C-alpha positions in Angstrom: -4.1 -7.2 -9.5 -6.5 -5.5 -7.0 -8.3 -4.0 -10.1 -8.8 -7.3 -11.5 -10.3 -8.7 -8.1 -12.4 -5.6 -7.9 -13.8 -6.1 -11.4 -14.7 -9.6 -10.2 -16.9 -8.0 -7.6 -14.8 -8.0 -4.4 -14.7 -4.8 -2.4 -11.2 -3.2 -2.4 -9.9 -1.5 0.7 -6.9 0.6 -0.8 -4.3 1.6 1.7 -2.6 3.9 -0.7 -5.9 5.8 -1.3 -6.6 5.9 2.4 -2.9 7.2 2.9 -3.6 10.1 0.6 -7.0 10.9 2.3 -5.6 11.0 6.0 -3.0 13.7 5.0 -5.6 16.1 3.3 -5.6 19.6 4.6 -7.6 19.8 7.8 -6.7 16.3 8.8 -4.7 15.8 12.0 -2.1 13.7 10.3 -1.1 16.5 8.2 -0.4 18.7 11.1 1.5 16.0 12.8 3.7 15.5 9.7 4.5 19.3 9.5 5.5 19.1 13.2 7.7 16.2 12.6 9.2 17.2 9.2 8.8 21.0 8.9 6.7 23.5 6.9 8.7 22.6 3.7 6.7 19.6 3.2 3.6 21.8 2.3 2.7 23.3 -1.1 1.8 26.9 -1.0 -1.8 25.7 -1.2 -1.4 23.9 2.2 -1.5 20.5 0.5 1.2 17.9 1.3 4.2 18.0 -1.0 4.7 14.2 -1.2 8.0 14.4 -2.9 9.5 16.6 -0.2 7.9 14.5 2.6 9.3 11.4 0.9 12.8 13.0 0.6 12.8 13.8 4.3 11.1 10.7 5.7 12.9 8.1 3.7 16.4 9.7 4.3 16.8 7.8 7.5 15.3 4.8 9.4 14.1 7.2 12.1 12.4 9.5 9.6 10.6 6.4 8.1 9.7 5.3 11.6 8.2 8.7 12.3 6.2 8.9 9.1 4.8 5.5 9.8 3.9 6.2 13.5 2.0 9.2 12.3 0.1 7.7 9.4 -0.3 4.0 9.9 -2.7 4.1 12.9 -5.0 6.4 10.8 -4.8 4.3 7.8 -5.5 1.2 9.8 -8.5 2.8 11.5 -10.0 3.9 8.2 -9.3 0.5 6.6 -11.1 -1.2 9.4 -14.1 1.0 8.9 -14.2 0.2 5.2 -13.9 -3.6 6.0 -16.9 -3.2 8.5 -18.8 -1.4 5.8 -18.2 -4.2 3.2 -19.1 -6.8 5.7 -22.4 -4.8 6.5 -23.2 -4.8 2.8 -23.0 -8.5 2.8 -19.6 -9.1 1.1 -18.2 -12.5 1.8 -14.6 -11.3 1.2 -12.8 -8.0 0.7 -9.4 -7.3 -0.5 -6.8 -5.3 1.4 -4.5 -3.7 -1.1 -1.7 -2.8 1.1 2.0 -2.7 0.1 3.2 -2.9 3.6 1.0 -5.6 4.8 3.8 -7.9 6.0 6.0 -5.1 7.5 3.1 -4.0 9.8 2.2 -7.6 10.7 -1.3 -7.1 9.4 -0.8 -10.4 7.4 -1.4 -12.3 10.6 -5.0 -10.9 10.7 -5.9 -11.9 7.0 -7.5 -15.2 6.0 -5.6 -15.3 2.8 -2.4 -13.4 2.1 -1.5 -12.7 -1.6 1.8 -11.3 -2.4 2.3 -9.8 -5.8 6.0 -10.2 -6.6 8.1 -8.4 -9.3 11.7 -7.8 -9.6 13.0 -4.6 -7.9 14.2 -2.9 -11.0 10.7 -3.5 -12.6 9.2 -2.0 -9.5 11.4 1.0 -9.7 10.5 1.5 -13.4 6.8 1.2 -12.6 7.0 3.8 -9.8 8.9 6.1 -12.0 6.3 5.6 -14.8 3.0 5.6 -12.9 3.7 7.8 -9.8 6.3 10.1 -11.3 8.9 9.3 -8.7 12.5 9.8 -9.2 14.4 6.5 -9.8 16.6 7.1 -6.7 13.5 8.0 -4.6 11.8 4.8 -5.7 14.9 2.6 -4.8 15.0 4.4 -1.4 11.3 3.6 -0.7 11.8 0.0 -1.8 15.0 -0.3 0.4 12.9 0.9 3.4 10.6 -2.1 2.9 10.8 -5.6 4.2 12.9 -7.8 1.9 11.1 -9.8 -0.9 12.0 -13.2 0.6 10.2 -12.3 3.9 7.1 -11.0 2.1 7.0 -14.2 -0.1 7.4 -16.4 3.1 4.3 -14.6 4.6 2.2 -15.4 1.5 -0.4 -18.1 1.0 -0.2 -17.3 -2.7 2.5 -15.5 -4.6 1.6 -13.8 -7.9 4.2 -13.1 -10.4 3.4 -9.7 -12.0 6.5 -9.5 -14.2 4.6 -10.9 -17.3 1.7 -9.8 -19.5 -1.8 -8.8 -18.4 -3.0 -12.1 -19.7 -0.5 -14.0 -17.5 -1.7 -11.8 -14.5 -5.3 -12.4 -15.3 -4.8 -16.2 -15.4 -3.2 -16.1 -12.0 -6.1 -13.9 -10.6 -8.6 -16.4 -11.9 -6.8 -19.0 -9.9 -7.0 -16.8 -6.8 -10.6 -16.2 -7.4 -11.4 -19.9 -7.3 -9.4 -20.3 -4.1 -11.4 -17.3 -2.5 -14.6 -19.0 -3.6 -13.6 -22.3 -1.9 -13.0 -20.6 1.5 
């Protein structure tokens, strides 16, 4: 959905892209992750082995909390910088593409919260197909997130992304109209 909003001209602040950037070699977050989860989370090249980090971090609530404490403040700082940059360029609105928006309470800071909803098994299949995750790892990640009912309750708009691209595009057109009316 964010891609469709970006194609319509809205700046996109992508939390997943930022999350990958803040753990690049040389970034302080990578060192903090190694301190917390061990050298085994590194590839021989010194880059983060995401699968191994996920295996360790999502194995327990404490591990997930440690991962979040290390990465989320850095992700938020970079997102804020990107929002300020979009505003300086004259953007009237920007999209924060952030899967954990509600979990982190960032929904309270947004003018409009859009939740893209899809059944958990479709979510698992997409994580396996698009990110190459193992199905069990995908289920663990989903289980570590806030439940779907709470996410939908925080939304101003809920988009159903279980249908076709045409269905999604029609829903996004409605969102664009609502944004234009703000």
